[in-house]
PDB file of N, CA, C and O in Angstrom, chain B, residues numbered from 101:
ATOM      1  N   MET B 101      18.374  11.347 -18.007  1.00  0.00           N
ATOM      2  CA  MET B 101      18.213  11.400 -16.562  1.00  0.00           C
ATOM      3  C   MET B 101      19.450  12.082 -15.970  1.00  0.00           C
ATOM      4  O   MET B 101      20.584  11.690 -16.245  1.00  0.00           O
ATOM      5  N   GLY B 102      19.210  13.097 -15.163  1.00  0.00           N
ATOM      6  CA  GLY B 102      20.297  13.856 -14.567  1.00  0.00           C
ATOM      7  C   GLY B 102      20.861  13.206 -13.314  1.00  0.00           C
ATOM      8  O   GLY B 102      20.387  12.165 -12.860  1.00  0.00           O
ATOM      9  N   LYS B 103      21.870  13.839 -12.777  1.00  0.00           N
ATOM     10  CA  LYS B 103      22.567  13.316 -11.601  1.00  0.00           C
ATOM     11  C   LYS B 103      21.646  13.210 -10.384  1.00  0.00           C
ATOM     12  O   LYS B 103      21.675  12.215  -9.660  1.00  0.00           O
ATOM     13  N   VAL B 104      20.833  14.240 -10.165  1.00  0.00           N
ATOM     14  CA  VAL B 104      19.934  14.234  -9.004  1.00  0.00           C
ATOM     15  C   VAL B 104      18.847  13.182  -9.162  1.00  0.00           C
ATOM     16  O   VAL B 104      18.469  12.526  -8.192  1.00  0.00           O
ATOM     17  N   GLU B 105      18.347  13.018 -10.375  1.00  0.00           N
ATOM     18  CA  GLU B 105      17.329  11.989 -10.612  1.00  0.00           C
ATOM     19  C   GLU B 105      17.893  10.589 -10.341  1.00  0.00           C
ATOM     20  O   GLU B 105      17.204   9.732  -9.786  1.00  0.00           O
ATOM     21  N   LYS B 106      19.144  10.368 -10.735  1.00  0.00           N
ATOM     22  CA  LYS B 106      19.791   9.076 -10.460  1.00  0.00           C
ATOM     23  C   LYS B 106      19.981   8.878  -8.955  1.00  0.00           C
ATOM     24  O   LYS B 106      19.817   7.774  -8.436  1.00  0.00           O
ATOM     25  N   LEU B 107      20.325   9.956  -8.273  1.00  0.00           N
ATOM     26  CA  LEU B 107      20.487   9.908  -6.826  1.00  0.00           C
ATOM     27  C   LEU B 107      19.167   9.526  -6.154  1.00  0.00           C
ATOM     28  O   LEU B 107      19.138   8.697  -5.245  1.00  0.00           O
ATOM     29  N   LEU B 108      18.083  10.139  -6.614  1.00  0.00           N
ATOM     30  CA  LEU B 108      16.758   9.835  -6.073  1.00  0.00           C
ATOM     31  C   LEU B 108      16.373   8.380  -6.352  1.00  0.00           C
ATOM     32  O   LEU B 108      15.810   7.706  -5.489  1.00  0.00           O
ATOM     33  N   GLU B 109      16.673   7.911  -7.536  1.00  0.00           N
ATOM     34  CA  GLU B 109      16.380   6.518  -7.885  1.00  0.00           C
ATOM     35  C   GLU B 109      17.122   5.555  -6.951  1.00  0.00           C
ATOM     36  O   GLU B 109      16.547   4.569  -6.489  1.00  0.00           O
ATOM     37  N   LYS B 110      18.387   5.840  -6.676  1.00  0.00           N
ATOM     38  CA  LYS B 110      19.171   5.007  -5.761  1.00  0.00           C
ATOM     39  C   LYS B 110      18.613   5.082  -4.343  1.00  0.00           C
ATOM     40  O   LYS B 110      18.584   4.085  -3.621  1.00  0.00           O
ATOM     41  N   MET B 111      18.175   6.269  -3.958  1.00  0.00           N
ATOM     42  CA  MET B 111      17.617   6.465  -2.623  1.00  0.00           C
ATOM     43  C   MET B 111      16.343   5.630  -2.441  1.00  0.00           C
ATOM     44  O   MET B 111      16.125   5.021  -1.394  1.00  0.00           O
ATOM     45  N   ARG B 112      15.511   5.620  -3.483  1.00  0.00           N
ATOM     46  CA  ARG B 112      14.275   4.820  -3.422  1.00  0.00           C
ATOM     47  C   ARG B 112      14.590   3.324  -3.367  1.00  0.00           C
ATOM     48  O   ARG B 112      13.889   2.567  -2.695  1.00  0.00           O
ATOM     49  N   ALA B 113      15.628   2.901  -4.062  1.00  0.00           N
ATOM     50  CA  ALA B 113      15.997   1.486  -4.105  1.00  0.00           C
ATOM     51  C   ALA B 113      16.644   1.013  -2.805  1.00  0.00           C
ATOM     52  O   ALA B 113      16.483  -0.142  -2.410  1.00  0.00           O
ATOM     53  N   ASN B 114      17.382   1.915  -2.136  1.00  0.00           N
ATOM     54  CA  ASN B 114      18.093   1.530  -0.922  1.00  0.00           C
ATOM     55  C   ASN B 114      18.147   2.717   0.045  1.00  0.00           C
ATOM     56  O   ASN B 114      18.955   3.625  -0.145  1.00  0.00           O
ATOM     57  N   PRO B 115      17.297   2.722   1.080  1.00  0.00           N
ATOM     58  CA  PRO B 115      17.262   3.859   2.006  1.00  0.00           C
ATOM     59  C   PRO B 115      18.359   3.840   3.074  1.00  0.00           C
ATOM     60  O   PRO B 115      18.249   4.544   4.077  1.00  0.00           O
ATOM     61  N   ARG B 116      19.380   3.070   2.880  1.00  0.00           N
ATOM     62  CA  ARG B 116      20.459   2.980   3.880  1.00  0.00           C
ATOM     63  C   ARG B 116      21.690   3.776   3.456  1.00  0.00           C
ATOM     64  O   ARG B 116      21.972   3.944   2.269  1.00  0.00           O
ATOM     65  N   ASP B 117      22.417   4.263   4.470  1.00  0.00           N
ATOM     66  CA  ASP B 117      23.740   4.881   4.278  1.00  0.00           C
ATOM     67  C   ASP B 117      23.732   6.151   3.425  1.00  0.00           C
ATOM     68  O   ASP B 117      24.524   6.269   2.490  1.00  0.00           O
ATOM     69  N   TRP B 118      22.852   7.093   3.735  1.00  0.00           N
ATOM     70  CA  TRP B 118      22.804   8.372   3.026  1.00  0.00           C
ATOM     71  C   TRP B 118      23.329   9.477   3.913  1.00  0.00           C
ATOM     72  O   TRP B 118      23.320   9.372   5.140  1.00  0.00           O
ATOM     73  N   ARG B 119      23.789  10.543   3.272  1.00  0.00           N
ATOM     74  CA  ARG B 119      24.301  11.707   3.991  1.00  0.00           C
ATOM     75  C   ARG B 119      23.366  12.890   3.757  1.00  0.00           C
ATOM     76  O   ARG B 119      22.621  12.921   2.777  1.00  0.00           O
ATOM     77  N   ILE B 120      23.413  13.845   4.653  1.00  0.00           N
ATOM     78  CA  ILE B 120      22.527  14.996   4.597  1.00  0.00           C
ATOM     79  C   ILE B 120      22.732  15.793   3.301  1.00  0.00           C
ATOM     80  O   ILE B 120      21.784  16.387   2.788  1.00  0.00           O
ATOM     81  N   GLU B 121      23.946  15.809   2.778  1.00  0.00           N
ATOM     82  CA  GLU B 121      24.230  16.536   1.536  1.00  0.00           C
ATOM     83  C   GLU B 121      23.422  15.983   0.364  1.00  0.00           C
ATOM     84  O   GLU B 121      23.015  16.735  -0.522  1.00  0.00           O
ATOM     85  N   SER B 122      23.193  14.687   0.359  1.00  0.00           N
ATOM     86  CA  SER B 122      22.404  14.073  -0.710  1.00  0.00           C
ATOM     87  C   SER B 122      20.946  14.500  -0.611  1.00  0.00           C
ATOM     88  O   SER B 122      20.315  14.796  -1.625  1.00  0.00           O
ATOM     89  N   LEU B 123      20.409  14.534   0.603  1.00  0.00           N
ATOM     90  CA  LEU B 123      19.041  14.985   0.789  1.00  0.00           C
ATOM     91  C   LEU B 123      18.889  16.451   0.396  1.00  0.00           C
ATOM     92  O   LEU B 123      17.891  16.833  -0.216  1.00  0.00           O
ATOM     93  N   GLU B 124      19.869  17.264   0.743  1.00  0.00           N
ATOM     94  CA  GLU B 124      19.828  18.678   0.372  1.00  0.00           C
ATOM     95  C   GLU B 124      19.834  18.840  -1.151  1.00  0.00           C
ATOM     96  O   GLU B 124      19.092  19.670  -1.678  1.00  0.00           O
ATOM     97  N   ALA B 125      20.647  18.072  -1.861  1.00  0.00           N
ATOM     98  CA  ALA B 125      20.722  18.167  -3.321  1.00  0.00           C
ATOM     99  C   ALA B 125      19.392  17.785  -3.964  1.00  0.00           C
ATOM    100  O   ALA B 125      18.911  18.481  -4.858  1.00  0.00           O
ATOM    101  N   VAL B 126      18.803  16.691  -3.515  1.00  0.00           N
ATOM    102  CA  VAL B 126      17.519  16.255  -4.058  1.00  0.00           C
ATOM    103  C   VAL B 126      16.439  17.287  -3.706  1.00  0.00           C
ATOM    104  O   VAL B 126      15.609  17.637  -4.545  1.00  0.00           O
ATOM    105  N   GLY B 127      16.461  17.760  -2.481  1.00  0.00           N
ATOM    106  CA  GLY B 127      15.481  18.750  -2.050  1.00  0.00           C
ATOM    107  C   GLY B 127      15.541  20.027  -2.871  1.00  0.00           C
ATOM    108  O   GLY B 127      14.505  20.557  -3.273  1.00  0.00           O
ATOM    109  N   ARG B 128      16.749  20.527  -3.126  1.00  0.00           N
ATOM    110  CA  ARG B 128      16.910  21.746  -3.938  1.00  0.00           C
ATOM    111  C   ARG B 128      16.313  21.555  -5.326  1.00  0.00           C
ATOM    112  O   ARG B 128      15.664  22.456  -5.858  1.00  0.00           O
ATOM    113  N   ARG B 129      16.529  20.392  -5.906  1.00  0.00           N
ATOM    114  CA  ARG B 129      16.039  20.105  -7.269  1.00  0.00           C
ATOM    115  C   ARG B 129      14.518  20.177  -7.349  1.00  0.00           C
ATOM    116  O   ARG B 129      13.967  20.558  -8.382  1.00  0.00           O
ATOM    117  N   TYR B 130      13.839  19.812  -6.260  1.00  0.00           N
ATOM    118  CA  TYR B 130      12.378  19.747  -6.281  1.00  0.00           C
ATOM    119  C   TYR B 130      11.718  20.839  -5.443  1.00  0.00           C
ATOM    120  O   TYR B 130      10.540  20.729  -5.100  1.00  0.00           O
ATOM    121  N   GLY B 131      12.455  21.875  -5.115  1.00  0.00           N
ATOM    122  CA  GLY B 131      11.869  23.030  -4.445  1.00  0.00           C
ATOM    123  C   GLY B 131      11.596  22.852  -2.962  1.00  0.00           C
ATOM    124  O   GLY B 131      10.774  23.567  -2.389  1.00  0.00           O
ATOM    125  N   ILE B 132      12.269  21.919  -2.348  1.00  0.00           N
ATOM    126  CA  ILE B 132      12.107  21.687  -0.915  1.00  0.00           C
ATOM    127  C   ILE B 132      13.074  22.589  -0.166  1.00  0.00           C
ATOM    128  O   ILE B 132      14.270  22.617  -0.458  1.00  0.00           O
ATOM    129  N   SER B 133      12.543  23.324   0.801  1.00  0.00           N
ATOM    130  CA  SER B 133      13.372  24.208   1.617  1.00  0.00           C
ATOM    131  C   SER B 133      14.005  23.423   2.750  1.00  0.00           C
ATOM    132  O   SER B 133      13.409  22.494   3.295  1.00  0.00           O
ATOM    133  N   VAL B 134      15.222  23.813   3.093  1.00  0.00           N
ATOM    134  CA  VAL B 134      15.934  23.173   4.197  1.00  0.00           C
ATOM    135  C   VAL B 134      16.179  24.222   5.263  1.00  0.00           C
ATOM    136  O   VAL B 134      16.765  25.273   5.000  1.00  0.00           O
ATOM    137  N   ARG B 135      15.728  23.925   6.454  1.00  0.00           N
ATOM    138  CA  ARG B 135      15.969  24.834   7.574  1.00  0.00           C
ATOM    139  C   ARG B 135      16.860  24.115   8.573  1.00  0.00           C
ATOM    140  O   ARG B 135      16.552  23.010   9.020  1.00  0.00           O
ATOM    141  N   LYS B 136      17.956  24.752   8.910  1.00  0.00           N
ATOM    142  CA  LYS B 136      18.857  24.192   9.918  1.00  0.00           C
ATOM    143  C   LYS B 136      18.432  24.762  11.255  1.00  0.00           C
ATOM    144  O   LYS B 136      18.338  25.980  11.412  1.00  0.00           O
ATOM    145  N   THR B 137      18.178  23.908  12.204  1.00  0.00           N
ATOM    146  CA  THR B 137      17.594  24.328  13.478  1.00  0.00           C
ATOM    147  C   THR B 137      18.583  25.027  14.395  1.00  0.00           C
ATOM    148  O   THR B 137      18.185  25.550  15.435  1.00  0.00           O
ATOM    149  N   GLY B 138      19.839  25.049  14.042  1.00  0.00           N
ATOM    150  CA  GLY B 138      20.842  25.611  14.927  1.00  0.00           C
ATOM    151  C   GLY B 138      21.422  24.541  15.842  1.00  0.00           C
ATOM    152  O   GLY B 138      22.449  24.741  16.490  1.00  0.00           O
ATOM    153  N   GLY B 139      20.752  23.424  15.876  1.00  0.00           N
ATOM    154  CA  GLY B 139      21.223  22.293  16.670  1.00  0.00           C
ATOM    155  C   GLY B 139      21.731  21.217  15.740  1.00  0.00           C
ATOM    156  O   GLY B 139      22.500  21.481  14.816  1.00  0.00           O
ATOM    157  N   SER B 140      21.295  20.016  15.995  1.00  0.00           N
ATOM    158  CA  SER B 140      21.799  18.880  15.226  1.00  0.00           C
ATOM    159  C   SER B 140      20.758  18.320  14.262  1.00  0.00           C
ATOM    160  O   SER B 140      20.845  17.154  13.878  1.00  0.00           O
ATOM    161  N   HIS B 141      19.768  19.133  13.861  1.00  0.00           N
ATOM    162  CA  HIS B 141      18.718  18.654  12.975  1.00  0.00           C
ATOM    163  C   HIS B 141      18.536  19.567  11.769  1.00  0.00           C
ATOM    164  O   HIS B 141      18.832  20.761  11.812  1.00  0.00           O
ATOM    165  N   PHE B 142      18.039  18.962  10.691  1.00  0.00           N
ATOM    166  CA  PHE B 142      17.651  19.683   9.490  1.00  0.00           C
ATOM    167  C   PHE B 142      16.162  19.431   9.289  1.00  0.00           C
ATOM    168  O   PHE B 142      15.681  18.321   9.518  1.00  0.00           O
ATOM    169  N   VAL B 143      15.431  20.463   8.858  1.00  0.00           N
ATOM    170  CA  VAL B 143      13.992  20.330   8.619  1.00  0.00           C
ATOM    171  C   VAL B 143      13.736  20.592   7.139  1.00  0.00           C
ATOM    172  O   VAL B 143      14.124  21.634   6.610  1.00  0.00           O
ATOM    173  N   PHE B 144      13.085  19.648   6.479  1.00  0.00           N
ATOM    174  CA  PHE B 144      12.757  19.748   5.063  1.00  0.00           C
ATOM    175  C   PHE B 144      11.269  20.044   4.930  1.00  0.00           C
ATOM    176  O   PHE B 144      10.436  19.320   5.475  1.00  0.00           O
ATOM    177  N   ILE B 145      10.931  21.123   4.193  1.00  0.00           N
ATOM    178  CA  ILE B 145       9.532  21.514   4.008  1.00  0.00           C
ATOM    179  C   ILE B 145       9.314  21.959   2.561  1.00  0.00           C
ATOM    180  O   ILE B 145      10.244  22.384   1.876  1.00  0.00           O
ATOM    181  N   HIS B 146       8.076  21.850   2.121  1.00  0.00           N
ATOM    182  CA  HIS B 146       7.689  22.302   0.783  1.00  0.00           C
ATOM    183  C   HIS B 146       6.358  23.029   0.916  1.00  0.00           C
ATOM    184  O   HIS B 146       5.481  22.580   1.654  1.00  0.00           O
ATOM    185  N   PRO B 147       6.193  24.152   0.207  1.00  0.00           N
ATOM    186  CA  PRO B 147       4.958  24.935   0.354  1.00  0.00           C
ATOM    187  C   PRO B 147       3.688  24.203  -0.082  1.00  0.00           C
ATOM    188  O   PRO B 147       2.598  24.564   0.362  1.00  0.00           O
ATOM    189  N   ASP B 148       3.798  23.192  -0.933  1.00  0.00           N
ATOM    190  CA  ASP B 148       2.617  22.458  -1.409  1.00  0.00           C
ATOM    191  C   ASP B 148       2.279  21.238  -0.559  1.00  0.00           C
ATOM    192  O   ASP B 148       1.386  20.468  -0.912  1.00  0.00           O
ATOM    193  N   SER B 149       2.974  21.055   0.544  1.00  0.00           N
ATOM    194  CA  SER B 149       2.757  19.881   1.382  1.00  0.00           C
ATOM    195  C   SER B 149       2.648  20.279   2.848  1.00  0.00           C
ATOM    196  O   SER B 149       3.302  21.216   3.304  1.00  0.00           O
ATOM    197  N   GLU B 150       1.824  19.563   3.561  1.00  0.00           N
ATOM    198  CA  GLU B 150       1.718  19.779   5.000  1.00  0.00           C
ATOM    199  C   GLU B 150       2.736  18.950   5.770  1.00  0.00           C
ATOM    200  O   GLU B 150       2.892  19.111   6.980  1.00  0.00           O
ATOM    201  N   LEU B 151       3.429  18.062   5.061  1.00  0.00           N
ATOM    202  CA  LEU B 151       4.448  17.234   5.707  1.00  0.00           C
ATOM    203  C   LEU B 151       5.694  18.057   5.990  1.00  0.00           C
ATOM    204  O   LEU B 151       6.068  18.940   5.217  1.00  0.00           O
ATOM    205  N   MET B 152       6.317  17.751   7.100  1.00  0.00           N
ATOM    206  CA  MET B 152       7.579  18.371   7.473  1.00  0.00           C
ATOM    207  C   MET B 152       8.461  17.231   7.978  1.00  0.00           C
ATOM    208  O   MET B 152       8.056  16.467   8.855  1.00  0.00           O
ATOM    209  N   VAL B 153       9.654  17.122   7.427  1.00  0.00           N
ATOM    210  CA  VAL B 153      10.541  16.018   7.780  1.00  0.00           C
ATOM    211  C   VAL B 153      11.744  16.571   8.540  1.00  0.00           C
ATOM    212  O   VAL B 153      12.493  17.400   8.024  1.00  0.00           O
ATOM    213  N   THR B 154      11.916  16.103   9.762  1.00  0.00           N
ATOM    214  CA  THR B 154      13.053  16.498  10.587  1.00  0.00           C
ATOM    215  C   THR B 154      14.062  15.357  10.579  1.00  0.00           C
ATOM    216  O   THR B 154      13.740  14.220  10.924  1.00  0.00           O
ATOM    217  N   VAL B 155      15.287  15.680  10.181  1.00  0.00           N
ATOM    218  CA  VAL B 155      16.335  14.668  10.044  1.00  0.00           C
ATOM    219  C   VAL B 155      17.519  15.071  10.923  1.00  0.00           C
ATOM    220  O   VAL B 155      18.042  16.176  10.783  1.00  0.00           O
ATOM    221  N   PRO B 156      17.943  14.191  11.825  1.00  0.00           N
ATOM    222  CA  PRO B 156      19.127  14.496  12.625  1.00  0.00           C
ATOM    223  C   PRO B 156      20.388  14.434  11.768  1.00  0.00           C
ATOM    224  O   PRO B 156      20.512  13.597  10.875  1.00  0.00           O
ATOM    225  N   PHE B 157      21.307  15.328  12.059  1.00  0.00           N
ATOM    226  CA  PHE B 157      22.570  15.356  11.323  1.00  0.00           C
ATOM    227  C   PHE B 157      23.519  14.348  11.951  1.00  0.00           C
ATOM    228  O   PHE B 157      24.392  14.701  12.745  1.00  0.00           O
ATOM    229  N   LYS B 158      23.336  13.122  11.591  1.00  0.00           N
ATOM    230  CA  LYS B 158      24.176  12.044  12.089  1.00  0.00           C
ATOM    231  C   LYS B 158      24.425  11.117  10.922  1.00  0.00           C
ATOM    232  O   LYS B 158      23.495  10.778  10.190  1.00  0.00           O
ATOM    233  N   ARG B 159      25.645  10.708  10.739  1.00  0.00           N
ATOM    234  CA  ARG B 159      25.979   9.852   9.612  1.00  0.00           C
ATOM    235  C   ARG B 159      26.096   8.419  10.044  1.00  0.00           C
ATOM    236  O   ARG B 159      26.622   8.166  11.128  1.00  0.00           O
ATOM    237  N   PRO B 160      25.643   7.474   9.273  1.00  0.00           N
ATOM    238  CA  PRO B 160      24.716   7.669   8.165  1.00  0.00           C
ATOM    239  C   PRO B 160      23.314   7.941   8.697  1.00  0.00           C
ATOM    240  O   PRO B 160      23.009   7.630   9.848  1.00  0.00           O
ATOM    241  N   ILE B 161      22.474   8.516   7.866  1.00  0.00           N
ATOM    242  CA  ILE B 161      21.093   8.803   8.259  1.00  0.00           C
ATOM    243  C   ILE B 161      20.330   7.483   8.303  1.00  0.00           C
ATOM    244  O   ILE B 161      20.460   6.650   7.406  1.00  0.00           O
ATOM    245  N   LYS B 162      19.546   7.304   9.339  1.00  0.00           N
ATOM    246  CA  LYS B 162      18.782   6.067   9.482  1.00  0.00           C
ATOM    247  C   LYS B 162      17.718   5.966   8.375  1.00  0.00           C
ATOM    248  O   LYS B 162      17.161   6.977   7.948  1.00  0.00           O
ATOM    249  N   PRO B 163      17.446   4.744   7.921  1.00  0.00           N
ATOM    250  CA  PRO B 163      16.487   4.540   6.830  1.00  0.00           C
ATOM    251  C   PRO B 163      15.098   5.143   7.095  1.00  0.00           C
ATOM    252  O   PRO B 163      14.429   5.570   6.154  1.00  0.00           O
ATOM    253  N   VAL B 164      14.665   5.182   8.335  1.00  0.00           N
ATOM    254  CA  VAL B 164      13.334   5.723   8.634  1.00  0.00           C
ATOM    255  C   VAL B 164      13.222   7.180   8.186  1.00  0.00           C
ATOM    256  O   VAL B 164      12.156   7.601   7.737  1.00  0.00           O
ATOM    257  N   TYR B 165      14.296   7.952   8.299  1.00  0.00           N
ATOM    258  CA  TYR B 165      14.266   9.354   7.877  1.00  0.00           C
ATOM    259  C   TYR B 165      14.274   9.478   6.352  1.00  0.00           C
ATOM    260  O   TYR B 165      13.677  10.402   5.798  1.00  0.00           O
ATOM    261  N   ILE B 166      14.940   8.561   5.686  1.00  0.00           N
ATOM    262  CA  ILE B 166      14.944   8.563   4.221  1.00  0.00           C
ATOM    263  C   ILE B 166      13.540   8.239   3.717  1.00  0.00           C
ATOM    264  O   ILE B 166      13.064   8.855   2.764  1.00  0.00           O
ATOM    265  N   VAL B 167      12.883   7.282   4.349  1.00  0.00           N
ATOM    266  CA  VAL B 167      11.514   6.924   3.970  1.00  0.00           C
ATOM    267  C   VAL B 167      10.584   8.123   4.162  1.00  0.00           C
ATOM    268  O   VAL B 167       9.717   8.367   3.323  1.00  0.00           O
ATOM    269  N   GLN B 168      10.747   8.867   5.244  1.00  0.00           N
ATOM    270  CA  GLN B 168       9.936  10.063   5.477  1.00  0.00           C
ATOM    271  C   GLN B 168      10.220  11.125   4.414  1.00  0.00           C
ATOM    272  O   GLN B 168       9.296  11.770   3.919  1.00  0.00           O
ATOM    273  N   PHE B 169      11.486  11.306   4.064  1.00  0.00           N
ATOM    274  CA  PHE B 169      11.865  12.266   3.028  1.00  0.00           C
ATOM    275  C   PHE B 169      11.244  11.875   1.691  1.00  0.00           C
ATOM    276  O   PHE B 169      10.744  12.733   0.963  1.00  0.00           O
ATOM    277  N   LEU B 170      11.272  10.592   1.367  1.00  0.00           N
ATOM    278  CA  LEU B 170      10.666  10.109   0.126  1.00  0.00           C
ATOM    279  C   LEU B 170       9.150  10.310   0.147  1.00  0.00           C
ATOM    280  O   LEU B 170       8.551  10.581  -0.893  1.00  0.00           O
ATOM    281  N   ALA B 171       8.526  10.181   1.315  1.00  0.00           N
ATOM    282  CA  ALA B 171       7.094  10.429   1.442  1.00  0.00           C
ATOM    283  C   ALA B 171       6.778  11.894   1.154  1.00  0.00           C
ATOM    284  O   ALA B 171       5.754  12.198   0.541  1.00  0.00           O
ATOM    285  N   LEU B 172       7.643  12.794   1.589  1.00  0.00           N
ATOM    286  CA  LEU B 172       7.474  14.219   1.283  1.00  0.00           C
ATOM    287  C   LEU B 172       7.546  14.428  -0.232  1.00  0.00           C
ATOM    288  O   LEU B 172       6.720  15.144  -0.797  1.00  0.00           O
ATOM    289  N   LEU B 173       8.511  13.820  -0.878  1.00  0.00           N
ATOM    290  CA  LEU B 173       8.634  13.932  -2.331  1.00  0.00           C
ATOM    291  C   LEU B 173       7.391  13.382  -3.034  1.00  0.00           C
ATOM    292  O   LEU B 173       6.886  13.985  -3.981  1.00  0.00           O
ATOM    293  N   ASP B 174       6.909  12.243  -2.564  1.00  0.00           N
ATOM    294  CA  ASP B 174       5.692  11.653  -3.145  1.00  0.00           C
ATOM    295  C   ASP B 174       4.497  12.591  -2.954  1.00  0.00           C
ATOM    296  O   ASP B 174       3.655  12.717  -3.843  1.00  0.00           O
ATOM    297  N   ASP B 175       4.429  13.238  -1.806  1.00  0.00           N
ATOM    298  CA  ASP B 175       3.319  14.133  -1.492  1.00  0.00           C
ATOM    299  C   ASP B 175       3.271  15.335  -2.437  1.00  0.00           C
ATOM    300  O   ASP B 175       2.192  15.850  -2.732  1.00  0.00           O
ATOM    301  N   ILE B 176       4.424  15.778  -2.906  1.00  0.00           N
ATOM    302  CA  ILE B 176       4.449  16.918  -3.827  1.00  0.00           C
ATOM    303  C   ILE B 176       4.431  16.481  -5.293  1.00  0.00           C
ATOM    304  O   ILE B 176       4.516  17.314  -6.195  1.00  0.00           O
ATOM    305  N   GLY B 177       4.319  15.173  -5.526  1.00  0.00           N
ATOM    306  CA  GLY B 177       4.151  14.654  -6.875  1.00  0.00           C
ATOM    307  C   GLY B 177       5.417  14.273  -7.622  1.00  0.00           C
ATOM    308  O   GLY B 177       5.399  14.161  -8.848  1.00  0.00           O
ATOM    309  N   VAL B 178       6.507  14.075  -6.911  1.00  0.00           N
ATOM    310  CA  VAL B 178       7.749  13.643  -7.555  1.00  0.00           C
ATOM    311  C   VAL B 178       7.697  12.135  -7.721  1.00  0.00           C
ATOM    312  O   VAL B 178       7.451  11.403  -6.762  1.00  0.00           O
ATOM    313  N   GLU B 179       7.930  11.677  -8.942  1.00  0.00           N
ATOM    314  CA  GLU B 179       7.899  10.230  -9.194  1.00  0.00           C
ATOM    315  C   GLU B 179       9.275   9.655  -9.304  1.00  0.00           C
ATOM    316  O   GLU B 179       9.426   8.452  -9.515  1.00  0.00           O
TER     317      GLU B 179
END
């Protein structure tokens, strides 16, 4: 199990106190594109999913956004 897989496992176990850099690392590993809006938000999208997750760049990221990000991963078949 690689570093990103361990990060994802921890994220699933505890959706609290995450930083945007962690979401970007996991997203890159699974082909999720990150678009920076020019403001204070990041948008995570994947071509195989209709879900789009908008996450505000505020530390720590609230658990609701982590749950949405995990739903995007589940939608594209990441276990």
